[in-house]
N, CA, C and O of each residue as an XYZ file, in Angstrom:
604
protein
N    -220.613    -74.263     87.016
C    -220.823    -74.021     88.440
C    -220.481    -72.574     88.794
O    -221.143    -71.968     89.635
N    -219.449    -72.021     88.156
C    -219.043    -70.656     88.501
C    -220.169    -69.675     88.227
O    -220.415    -68.771     89.025
N    -220.851    -69.848     87.107
C    -221.950    -68.947     86.766
C    -223.060    -69.042     87.812
O    -223.628    -68.028     88.219
N    -223.360    -70.255     88.239
C    -224.437    -70.463     89.202
C    -224.095    -69.862     90.567
O    -224.946    -69.241     91.204
N    -222.858    -70.045     91.011
C    -222.487    -69.511     92.329
C    -222.441    -67.995     92.301
O    -222.861    -67.345     93.258
N    -221.933    -67.419     91.211
C    -221.877    -65.959     91.125
C    -223.277    -65.357     91.016
O    -223.533    -64.279     91.553
N    -224.170    -66.038     90.335
C    -225.566    -65.574     90.299
C    -226.194    -65.649     91.682
O    -226.938    -64.755     92.084
N    -225.891    -66.722     92.411
C    -226.429    -66.863     93.774
C    -225.901    -65.750     94.671
O    -226.643    -65.219     95.497
N    -224.636    -65.395     94.519
C    -224.053    -64.301     95.300
C    -224.740    -62.984     94.927
O    -225.117    -62.207     95.804
N    -224.899    -62.741     93.631
C    -225.521    -61.488     93.184
C    -226.972    -61.374     93.622
O    -227.447    -60.275     93.909
N    -227.687    -62.505     93.677
C    -229.106    -62.490     94.052
C    -229.325    -62.520     95.564
O    -230.454    -62.363     96.028
N    -228.267    -62.717     96.328
C    -228.407    -62.820     97.781
C    -228.598    -61.435     98.409
O    -228.516    -60.406     97.738
N    -228.856    -61.450     99.718
C    -229.047    -60.199    100.459
C    -227.749    -59.666    101.042
O    -227.765    -58.848    101.962
N    -226.644    -60.122    100.516
C    -225.347    -59.633    100.988
C    -225.177    -58.166    100.631
O    -225.751    -57.682     99.656
N    -224.388    -57.469    101.426
C    -224.080    -56.083    101.085
C    -223.163    -56.077     99.860
O    -222.510    -57.077     99.563
N    -223.119    -54.966     99.167
C    -222.401    -54.878     97.896
C    -220.918    -55.221     98.036
O    -220.349    -55.865     97.155
N    -220.291    -54.800     99.128
C    -218.872    -55.108     99.328
C    -218.623    -56.610     99.463
O    -217.598    -57.110     99.001
N    -219.547    -57.328    100.090
C    -219.403    -58.776    100.215
C    -219.534    -59.441     98.853
O    -218.816    -60.395     98.552
N    -220.434    -58.948     98.043
C    -220.583    -59.495     96.691
C    -219.309    -59.283     95.886
O    -218.852    -60.185     95.184
N    -218.740    -58.093     95.991
C    -217.479    -57.814     95.296
C    -216.359    -58.706     95.819
O    -215.511    -59.163     95.053
N    -216.363    -58.948     97.115
C    -215.362    -59.813     97.752
C    -215.410    -61.216     97.155
O    -214.372    -61.783     96.814
N    -216.618    -61.781     97.026
C    -216.748    -63.127     96.474
C    -216.412    -63.163     94.981
O    -215.873    -64.159     94.497
N    -216.719    -62.106     94.258
C    -216.323    -62.046     92.852
C    -214.799    -62.016     92.731
O    -214.231    -62.675     91.859
N    -214.145    -61.260     93.596
C    -212.684    -61.205     93.598
C    -212.118    -62.571     93.970
O    -211.136    -63.026     93.383
N    -212.739    -63.218     94.943
C    -212.301    -64.559     95.336
C    -212.432    -65.556     94.200
O    -211.560    -66.404     94.009
N    -213.526    -65.457     93.439
C    -213.698    -66.367     92.311
C    -212.653    -66.091     91.234
O    -212.148    -67.023     90.607
N    -212.328    -64.830     91.018
C    -211.301    -64.492     90.031
C    -209.962    -65.133     90.432
O    -209.229    -65.631     89.578
N    -209.655    -65.116     91.715
C    -208.431    -65.756     92.200
C    -208.499    -67.271     92.037
O    -207.525    -67.899     91.623
N    -209.646    -67.852     92.362
C    -209.812    -69.303     92.260
C    -209.783    -69.789     90.818
O    -209.316    -70.894     90.541
N    -210.276    -68.972     89.905
C    -210.390    -69.412     88.516
C    -209.039    -69.673     87.870
O    -208.978    -70.324     86.827
N    -207.968    -69.189     88.452
C    -206.621    -69.419     87.922
C    -205.986    -70.682     88.502
O    -204.810    -70.945     88.251
N    -206.733    -71.462     89.267
C    -206.197    -72.665     89.908
C    -206.840    -73.912     89.306
O    -207.887    -73.825     88.665
N    -206.218    -75.068     89.510
C    -206.795    -76.313     88.973
C    -208.074    -76.750     89.677
O    -208.766    -77.642     89.186
N    -208.400    -76.147     90.808
C    -209.589    -76.572     91.558
C    -210.874    -76.307     90.761
O    -211.885    -76.971     90.991
N    -210.847    -75.358     89.840
C    -212.055    -75.041     89.072
C    -212.431    -76.164     88.115
O    -213.588    -76.260     87.705
N    -211.472    -77.016     87.751
C    -211.773    -78.132     86.862
C    -212.056    -79.434     87.590
O    -212.299    -80.459     86.953
N    -212.029    -79.408     88.909
C    -212.231    -80.621     89.704
C    -213.703    -80.856     89.996
O    -214.506    -79.923     90.016
N    -214.041    -82.114     90.223
C    -215.389    -82.423     90.708
C    -215.497    -81.906     92.136
O    -214.535    -81.967     92.903
N    -216.662    -81.402     92.484
C    -216.842    -80.794     93.802
C    -216.602    -81.770     94.949
O    -216.088    -81.377     95.996
N    -216.967    -83.033     94.764
C    -216.787    -83.994     95.848
C    -215.321    -84.374     96.061
O    -214.996    -85.031     97.050
N    -214.434    -83.973     95.152
C    -213.005    -84.253     95.305
C    -212.239    -83.101     95.937
O    -211.054    -83.235     96.244
N    -212.909    -81.971     96.132
C    -212.260    -80.823     96.769
C    -212.292    -81.042     98.281
O    -213.356    -81.080     98.899
N    -211.105    -81.184     98.857
C    -210.986    -81.427    100.293
C    -210.153    -80.316    100.914
O    -209.641    -79.441    100.216
N    -210.024    -80.362    102.230
C    -209.199    -79.392    102.929
C    -207.734    -79.528    102.495
O    -207.014    -78.532    102.417
N    -207.299    -80.752    102.215
C    -205.925    -80.975    101.758
C    -205.698    -80.317    100.399
O    -204.655    -79.706    100.167
N    -206.681    -80.444     99.500
C    -206.581    -79.811     98.182
C    -206.539    -78.297     98.345
O    -205.719    -77.623     97.721
N    -207.419    -77.766     99.180
C    -207.452    -76.320     99.411
C    -206.141    -75.835    100.022
O    -205.707    -74.715     99.750
N    -205.511    -76.664    100.843
C    -204.249    -76.297    101.477
C    -203.091    -76.202    100.497
O    -202.082    -75.563    100.795
N    -203.220    -76.826     99.335
C    -202.145    -76.765     98.336
C    -202.283    -75.570     97.397
O    -201.364    -75.284     96.629
N    -203.401    -74.875     97.444
C    -203.616    -73.743     96.543
C    -202.725    -72.577     96.936
O    -202.571    -72.270     98.118
N    -202.140    -71.932     95.936
C    -201.280    -70.777     96.161
C    -201.795    -69.602     95.346
O    -202.222    -69.759     94.203
N    -201.747    -68.420     95.953
C    -202.249    -67.210     95.304
C    -201.219    -66.104     95.444
O    -200.478    -66.049     96.426
N    -201.181    -65.230     94.461
C    -200.269    -64.087     94.514
C    -200.733    -63.106     95.587
O    -201.913    -63.042     95.930
N    -199.786    -62.359     96.095
C    -200.126    -61.309     97.043
C    -200.074    -61.778     98.479
O    -199.385    -62.739     98.821
N    -200.817    -61.081     99.302
C    -200.771    -61.291    100.743
C    -201.665    -62.459    101.164
O    -202.440    -62.971    100.356
N    -201.557    -62.882    102.428
C    -202.455    -63.906    102.954
C    -203.928    -63.487    102.882
O    -204.811    -64.345    102.878
N    -204.198    -62.200    102.826
C    -205.586    -61.748    102.694
C    -206.165    -62.205    101.355
O    -207.344    -62.550    101.282
N    -205.351    -62.211    100.295
C    -205.803    -62.722     99.000
C    -206.124    -64.203     99.095
O    -207.150    -64.659     98.590
N    -205.244    -64.948     99.744
C    -205.460    -66.381     99.907
C    -206.747    -66.634    100.672
O    -207.542    -67.487    100.278
N    -206.963    -65.906    101.758
C    -208.186    -66.088    102.545
C    -209.429    -65.688    101.765
O    -210.484    -66.301    101.931
N    -209.325    -64.685    100.929
C    -210.455    -64.286    100.085
C    -210.852    -65.440     99.174
O    -212.034    -65.766     99.057
N    -209.867    -66.058     98.529
C    -210.141    -67.185     97.637
C    -210.680    -68.382     98.423
O    -211.617    -69.045     97.978
N    -210.097    -68.659     99.579
C    -210.542    -69.807    100.371
C    -211.941    -69.608    100.937
O    -212.715    -70.562    101.014
N    -212.274    -68.393    101.332
C    -213.640    -68.125    101.803
C    -214.638    -68.294    100.665
O    -215.744    -68.795    100.869
N    -214.244    -67.875     99.470
C    -215.109    -68.050     98.306
C    -215.307    -69.535     98.016
O    -216.426    -69.970     97.743
N    -214.236    -70.308     98.073
C    -214.332    -71.747     97.874
C    -215.215    -72.386     98.936
O    -216.028    -73.261     98.639
N    -215.049    -71.944    100.168
C    -215.866    -72.469    101.259
C    -217.345    -72.168    101.029
O    -218.202    -73.025    101.245
N    -217.639    -70.938    100.588
C    -219.038    -70.579    100.299
C    -219.587    -71.410     99.149
O    -220.729    -71.868     99.196
N    -218.766    -71.604     98.110
C    -219.182    -72.403     96.967
C    -219.516    -73.823     97.401
O    -220.529    -74.381     96.982
N    -218.677    -74.399     98.230
C    -218.907    -75.778     98.674
C    -220.135    -75.889     99.572
O    -220.860    -76.881     99.505
N    -220.373    -74.895    100.400
C    -221.576    -74.928    101.248
C    -222.841    -74.757    100.403
O    -223.869    -75.375    100.681
N    -222.757    -73.915     99.371
C    -223.893    -73.784     98.456
C    -224.140    -75.103     97.727
O    -225.290    -75.505     97.546
N    -223.080    -75.771     97.311
C    -223.220    -77.067     96.635
C    -223.864    -78.090     97.570
O    -224.648    -78.931     97.132
N    -223.533    -78.014     98.841
C    -224.170    -78.890     99.831
C    -225.653    -78.554     99.963
O    -226.491    -79.454    100.022
N    -225.979    -77.260    100.010
C    -227.384    -76.839    100.084
C    -228.174    -77.308     98.859
O    -229.341    -77.685     98.968
N    -227.527    -77.279     97.703
C    -228.181    -77.664     96.454
C    -228.142    -79.174     96.218
O    -228.544    -79.649     95.156
N    -227.652    -79.935     97.219
C    -227.575    -81.399     97.173
C    -226.662    -81.903     96.056
O    -226.888    -82.980     95.504
N    -225.627    -81.123     95.723
C    -224.661    -81.561     94.718
C    -223.533    -82.377     95.353
O    -222.916    -83.222     94.704
N    -223.277    -82.105     96.638
C    -222.318    -82.901     97.396
C    -222.955    -83.243     98.729
O    -223.882    -82.574     99.186
N    -222.442    -84.291     99.339
C    -223.021    -84.752    100.595
C    -222.690    -83.841    101.761
O    -223.556    -83.480    102.557
N    -221.394    -83.470    101.847
C    -220.944    -82.641    102.964
C    -219.783    -81.773    102.503
O    -218.858    -82.248    101.845
N    -219.844    -80.504    102.855
C    -218.774    -79.570    102.500
C    -217.612    -79.731    103.478
O    -217.828    -79.809    104.687
N    -216.378    -79.782    102.962
C    -215.225    -79.909    103.867
C    -214.989    -78.614    104.635
O    -215.441    -77.543    104.230
N    -214.286    -78.730    105.732
C    -213.923    -77.547    106.515
C    -212.629    -76.985    105.936
O    -211.561    -77.579    106.083
N    -212.735    -75.847    105.284
C    -211.578    -75.210    104.667
C    -210.897    -74.314    105.700
O    -211.519    -73.405    106.249
N    -209.623    -74.577    105.960
C    -208.875    -73.787    106.936
C    -208.238    -72.589    106.243
O    -207.688    -72.706    105.148
N    -208.320    -71.446    106.895
C    -207.728    -70.222    106.365
C    -206.277    -70.104    106.816
O    -205.845    -70.794    107.740
N    -205.534    -69.227    106.157
C    -204.141    -68.988    106.545
C    -204.100    -67.818    107.528
O    -205.037    -67.024    107.604
N    -203.016    -67.726    108.268
C    -202.848    -66.622    109.224
C    -202.522    -65.340    108.479
O    -201.696    -65.327    107.566
N    -203.174    -64.276    108.878
C    -202.880    -62.964    108.316
C    -202.064    -62.180    109.330
O    -202.209    -62.357    110.540
N    -201.207    -61.314    108.817
C    -200.344    -60.511    109.682
C    -201.156    -59.342    110.252
O    -201.677    -58.506    109.514
N    -201.245    -59.312    111.552
C    -201.995    -58.239    112.201
C    -201.116    -57.000    112.338
O    -199.889    -57.085    112.286
N    -201.744    -55.883    112.508
C    -200.997    -54.642    112.730
C    -200.408    -54.678    114.145
O    -201.115    -54.924    115.122
N    -199.115    -54.429    114.227
C    -198.477    -54.458    115.539
C    -198.087    -53.052    116.011
O    -197.821    -52.849    117.195
N    -198.053    -52.087    115.092
C    -197.632    -50.750    115.447
C    -198.441    -49.740    114.650
O    -198.604    -49.879    113.438
N    -198.933    -48.749    115.320
C    -199.638    -47.665    114.638
C    -198.850    -46.393    114.800
O    -198.174    -46.178    115.806
N    -198.948    -45.559    113.799
C    -198.270    -44.269    113.840
C    -199.124    -43.324    114.680
O    -200.192    -42.890    114.249
N    -198.651    -43.013    115.871
C    -199.414    -42.120    116.734
C    -198.921    -40.679    116.554
O    -197.991    -40.421    115.791
N    -199.549    -39.766    117.256
C    -199.249    -38.339    117.114
C    -197.799    -38.013    117.486
O    -197.147    -37.209    116.821
N    -197.309    -38.637    118.541
C    -195.937    -38.382    118.983
C    -194.928    -38.854    117.941
O    -193.983    -38.133    117.618
N    -195.123    -40.064    117.412
C    -194.218    -40.601    116.390
C    -194.261    -39.752    115.126
O    -193.231    -39.493    114.504
N    -195.463    -39.324    114.753
C    -195.601    -38.484    113.566
C    -194.810    -37.180    113.743
O    -194.096    -36.755    112.835
N    -194.942    -36.556    114.907
C    -194.232    -35.302    115.180
C    -192.724    -35.504    115.112
O    -192.010    -34.682    114.537
N    -192.232    -36.609    115.703
C    -190.794    -36.895    115.684
C    -190.289    -37.122    114.256
O    -189.210    -36.651    113.897
N    -191.051    -37.830    113.459
C    -190.657    -38.064    112.068
C    -190.602    -36.763    111.281
O    -189.681    -36.550    110.494
N    -191.583    -35.896    111.490
C    -191.600    -34.614    110.781
C    -190.451    -33.708    111.225
O    -189.849    -33.011    110.408
N    -190.156    -33.726    112.516
C    -189.019    -32.936    113.014
C    -187.710    -33.470    112.433
O    -186.840    -32.692    112.041
N    -187.572    -34.786    112.377
C    -186.379    -35.388    111.785
C    -186.272    -35.089    110.301
O    -185.178    -34.839    109.795
N    -187.394    -35.113    109.602
C    -187.392    -34.813    108.168
C    -186.985    -33.370    107.923
O    -186.296    -33.080    106.945
N    -187.402    -32.458    108.800
C    -187.047    -31.045    108.639
C    -185.540    -30.833    108.786
O    -184.988    -29.897    108.207
N    -184.876    -31.689    109.552
C    -183.422    -31.575    109.747
C    -182.605    -32.236    108.627
O    -181.379    -32.125    108.608
N    -183.269    -32.911    107.709
C    -182.563    -33.650    106.651
C    -181.936    -32.749    105.593
O    -181.105    -33.211    104.811
N    -182.310    -31.499    105.554
C    -181.776    -30.542    104.577
C    -181.992    -31.026    103.141
O    -181.076    -31.030    102.319
N    -183.240    -31.436    102.869
C    -183.568    -31.825    101.507
C    -183.478    -30.607    100.604
O    -183.728    -29.484    101.041
N    -183.120    -30.828     99.342
C    -182.879    -29.715     98.414
C    -184.124    -28.880     98.152
O    -184.060    -27.652     98.106
N    -185.243    -29.546     97.983
C    -186.445    -28.771     97.674
C    -187.443    -28.853     98.824
O    -187.505    -29.835     99.563
N    -188.199    -27.808     98.940
C    -189.224    -27.747     99.985
C    -190.359    -28.723     99.677
O    -191.025    -29.221    100.585
N    -190.575    -28.997     98.366
C    -191.666    -29.905     97.990
C    -191.409    -31.326     98.480
O    -192.364    -32.057     98.745
N    -190.153    -31.738     98.607
C    -189.850    -33.072     99.124
C    -190.349    -33.206    100.556
O    -190.955    -34.218    100.908
N    -190.103    -32.212    101.371
C    -190.588    -32.218    102.750
C    -192.111    -32.205    102.777
O    -192.723    -32.899    103.589
N    -192.725    -31.424    101.898
C    -194.193    -31.366    101.836
C    -194.773    -32.723    101.441
O    -195.773    -33.164    102.008
N    -194.145    -33.379    100.469
C    -194.613    -34.711    100.054
C    -194.464    -35.716    101.184
O    -195.359    -36.525    101.428
N    -193.331    -35.661    101.869
C    -193.101    -36.559    102.994
C    -194.165    -36.344    104.068
O    -194.677    -37.301    104.647
N    -194.486    -35.098    104.323
C    -195.530    -34.770    105.302
C    -196.868    -35.345    104.868
O    -197.594    -35.910    105.686
N    -197.201    -35.209    103.600
C    -198.469    -35.738    103.092
C    -198.522    -37.264    103.200
O    -199.562    -37.834    103.532
N    -197.402    -37.915    102.920
C    -197.347    -39.376    103.033
C    -197.552    -39.805    104.488
O    -198.274    -40.766    104.755
N    -196.923    -39.101    105.421
C    -197.097    -39.430    106.843
C    -198.549    -39.249    107.280
O    -199.098    -40.082    108.001
N    -199.154    -38.169    106.843
C    -200.555    -37.924    107.207
C    -201.446    -39.020    106.625
O    -202.348    -39.514    107.301
N    -201.191    -39.397    105.374
C    -201.951    -40.470    104.740
C    -201.780    -41.777    105.508
O    -202.754    -42.491    105.750
N    -200.554    -42.088    105.887
C    -200.294    -43.324    106.627
C    -201.021    -43.322    107.966
O    -201.602    -44.329    108.371
N    -200.984    -42.191    108.641
C    -201.619    -42.126    109.956
C    -203.144    -42.174    109.857
O    -203.800    -42.851    110.649
N    -203.703    -41.459    108.888
C    -205.159    -41.397    108.762
C    -205.770    -42.715    108.285
O    -206.893    -43.051    108.663
N    -205.045    -43.450    107.467
C    -205.607    -44.683    106.905
C    -205.201    -45.932    107.665
O    -205.855    -46.968    107.541
N    -204.134    -45.856    108.447
C    -203.675    -47.040    109.168
C    -202.981    -48.045    108.270
O    -202.951    -49.234    108.585
N    -202.421    -47.591    107.159
C    -201.763    -48.494    106.225
C    -200.476    -49.065    106.812
O    -199.787    -48.405    107.590
N    -200.167    -50.289    106.432
C    -198.876    -50.889    106.785
C    -197.846    -50.353    105.802
O    -198.171    -50.117    104.638
N    -196.616    -50.160    106.247
C    -195.581    -49.555    105.402
C    -195.288    -50.368    104.151
O    -195.706    -49.989    103.057
N    -194.568    -51.492    104.295
C    -194.088    -52.240    103.136
C    -195.230    -52.855    102.337
O    -195.186    -52.865    101.107
N    -196.233    -53.357    103.009
C    -197.269    -54.111    102.321
C    -198.297    -53.230    101.623
O    -198.849    -53.641    100.602
N    -198.569    -52.059    102.123
C    -199.665    -51.271    101.582
C    -199.247    -49.871    101.150
O    -199.505    -49.474    100.014
N    -198.609    -49.126    102.033
C    -198.299    -47.730    101.745
C    -197.288    -47.585    100.612
O    -197.498    -46.790     99.697
N    -196.198    -48.341    100.663
C    -195.145    -48.187     99.656
C    -195.605    -48.647     98.282
O    -195.077    -48.180     97.273
N    -196.572    -49.547     98.221
C    -197.078    -50.049     96.940
C    -198.200    -49.196     96.363
O    -198.620    -49.410     95.226
N    -198.683    -48.244     97.127
C    -199.815    -47.434     96.696
C    -199.434    -46.534     95.524
O    -198.337    -45.977     95.484
N    -200.333    -46.403     94.598
C    -200.174    -45.519     93.446
C    -201.294    -44.481     93.484
O    -202.322    -44.689     94.129
N    -201.090    -43.380     92.799
C    -202.077    -42.300     92.823
C    -203.434    -42.779     92.305
O    -204.470    -42.302     92.768
N    -203.444    -43.711     91.353
C    -204.718    -44.195     90.818
C    -205.465    -45.079     91.824
O    -206.648    -45.358     91.633
N    -204.787    -45.524     92.895
C    -205.442    -46.303     93.935
C    -206.246    -45.436     94.910
O    -207.081    -45.951     95.653
N    -206.001    -44.137     94.910
C    -206.664    -43.241     95.848
C    -208.004    -42.806     95.314
O    -208.135    -42.451     94.143
N    -208.996    -42.834     96.175
C    -210.335    -42.376     95.812
C    -210.726    -41.310     96.846
O    -211.222    -41.638     97.924
N    -210.507    -40.071     96.519
C    -210.768    -38.988     97.460
C    -212.239    -38.764     97.586
O    -212.668    -37.888     98.337
């Protein structure tokens, strides 16, 4: 079934990012016991017990992929009716780094008397990156590595 659903995704008129999204979702799902289950036994309760590493966005990616798979199975007459898969709540952004906050942070950093000037320059670059991209601190910015950046 996985081969058939991924082929259907690849052959669809979805934009490339959506296709990648469903492939990522399938990769997450493939590590769960749901891949060995009969499609008619997959219910909302079963989907609710699935656990995935990372943020709720990962969980929702996998659940949306499962939901698409089940709807395709319904279209292909493999199951009678696809269950309604409920997604988990994702944490919304509650605070953005605005120009005033950025200025205050940079002024405070300048008063820290760091030993090297490059430390202040790096801190400035990190603040600019955070502000320009809208990254969340703990969940996204602090975990970022140089290989994650695509200039």
